[in-house]
C-alpha positions in Angstrom: 113.3 98.6 121.3 113.1 100.9 118.3 111.9 104.1 119.8 112.8 107.3 118.5 110.9 109.8 120.6 113.3 112.9 119.3 111.8 112.2 116.0 108.2 112.1 116.9 105.5 110.0 115.6 106.5 107.1 113.0 104.5 108.1 110.3 105.3 105.5 107.3 107.4 102.2 107.3 109.1 100.0 104.5 110.4 96.9 105.5 113.0 95.2 103.3 115.8 92.8 102.9 119.3 94.1 102.3 120.6 92.0 100.0 124.5 92.5 101.0 124.1 90.5 104.3 120.6 89.1 103.9 119.3 90.9 107.1 115.7 92.6 107.2 116.1 96.5 107.7 113.3 98.5 108.6 113.0 102.1 106.8 111.0 104.6 109.1 109.5 108.3 108.2 108.8 110.3 111.2 106.6 113.4 111.8 109.7 115.8 112.4 110.9 115.1 108.7 113.5 112.5 109.8 114.0 109.0 108.1 115.9 106.3 110.2 117.0 102.9 109.3 116.8 100.0 111.7 118.6 96.8 111.0 116.0 94.1 112.8 118.8 92.1 114.1 119.6 94.8 116.5 116.8 97.6 117.2 118.8 99.5 119.9 119.9 102.1 117.8 118.8 102.7 114.0 122.0 102.1 111.9 121.2 106.1 110.4 119.0 109.1 111.2 118.9 111.8 109.2 116.3 114.7 108.6 115.3 115.0 105.1 112.3 117.6 105.3 110.7 120.1 107.6 107.3 118.7 107.2 105.8 115.5 108.6 106.6 112.4 106.0 103.8 110.9 105.2 105.0 108.0 102.5 107.9 106.4 102.3 109.4 103.5 99.6 112.6 101.8 99.3 113.5 100.0 96.1 114.5 96.2 96.1 118.4 96.7 96.8 117.3 98.0 100.1 119.6 101.0 99.9 117.6 103.9 98.4 114.2 105.4 98.0 111.8 108.0 98.0 109.6 109.8 101.1 107.0 112.3 100.9 105.4 114.7 103.1 102.8 117.6 103.6 105.1 119.7 101.8 105.5 120.6 98.0 108.6 118.1 98.0 109.3 114.5 97.3 113.1 113.6 98.3 115.1 110.9 97.1 117.8 109.2 99.3 120.3 106.6 99.5 121.9 104.9 102.3 125.9 105.0 102.1 128.4 102.2 104.0 130.9 103.6 106.2 134.0 102.0 107.0 132.7 100.1 109.7 130.8 97.2 109.2 127.5 98.7 110.8 128.3 102.3 109.8 125.7 103.6 107.5 124.6 107.1 106.8 121.4 108.3 104.7 122.1 111.1 102.0 119.3 113.3 100.3 120.2 112.6 96.3 117.5 114.7 94.6 114.2 117.0 95.7 111.5 117.0 93.3 109.0 119.9 93.6 105.5 119.6 93.0 102.8 122.3 92.3 100.3 121.2 95.3 101.3 120.6 98.8 100.6 116.8 100.4 101.6 113.4 99.3 100.0 110.6 100.8 101.8 107.6 99.4 104.9 106.6 97.2 105.7 103.5 95.3 108.7 102.5 93.5 108.4 100.0 90.6 109.9 96.7 91.1 112.5 97.2 87.7 113.5 100.6 89.4 112.9 102.5 86.2 109.7 104.6 87.5 108.2 105.9 90.9 104.9 107.2 91.6 103.1 109.6 94.3 99.6 110.0 95.3 99.0 113.6 95.7 96.2 115.3 97.9 95.3 117.2 95.0 94.1 113.7 93.4 96.9 113.5 91.0 99.3 110.5 90.2 103.0 112.0 89.4 105.2 109.7 87.6 108.9 110.0 87.5 111.7 108.7 86.1 113.8 106.8 89.3 116.9 106.8 87.8 117.4 110.1 86.0 115.5 111.9 88.9 113.2 113.6 86.3 109.1 114.4 86.0 107.5 112.1 83.3 103.5 112.6 83.6 101.0 113.8 85.9 97.8 111.7 85.7 94.6 113.1 86.3 91.8 110.9 86.8 90.8 111.3 90.6 88.3 114.1 91.9 89.6 114.1 95.7 92.9 112.9 97.6 94.7 110.2 96.1 95.6 107.6 99.1 97.5 104.9 97.6 99.4 103.6 94.7 100.7 100.2 93.6 102.3 98.4 91.1 101.7 94.6 90.0 104.4 92.2 90.9 104.9 92.0 86.7 105.2 95.8 86.7 102.5 96.1 84.0 99.7 98.0 85.9 99.5 100.7 88.3 96.6 101.1 90.6 95.5 104.1 92.4 92.9 104.7 94.9 91.0 108.1 96.2 88.5 109.6 98.2 86.3 110.1 95.6 85.7 106.4 96.2 87.4 105.3 92.5 90.2 102.9 91.8 91.8 103.5 88.7 94.2 101.4 86.8 96.9 102.6 84.4 99.3 100.7 82.1 102.3 103.3 81.7 105.9 102.9 80.3 106.3 99.5 79.7 108.4 97.4 77.1 106.6 96.2 74.0 105.8 92.7 74.2 107.0 90.7 70.9 
């Protein structure tokens, strides 16, 4: 199951536990710009499916609540979205909550920090962009890599951000953390 041929090829995945009912939910981003949410207990049809952009989605992450996230594409946009419950138990819809504009096209990866305070994107221009997840605001552009930045990830303690690039380098960043006392 789980085929969605109208949306095209699946380009990005994120698997999360849905805290409200302890099920597993698979989020998928497709080349058509569609994001779909699948309940793994019943994969015949997605819980919800919506077109969030015109270009292929290349990156997708959902926060620890399992109900909202961010996706990036080959375009100059990052899109924040959330899942909204309907009146029926399985009825949900996905809504776009914000669009972030970047100067250069192409996002290889996005990741939301575990505390849900910030998220980052890995750009084809080699830049790592940092955003305030709750306020939906750009915070910083980290410029280290000389080629496409392919991947970004946070440490489990939220203290470190790592980025990897086609230039062969991996960078470690310590950003926007509470001071330890």
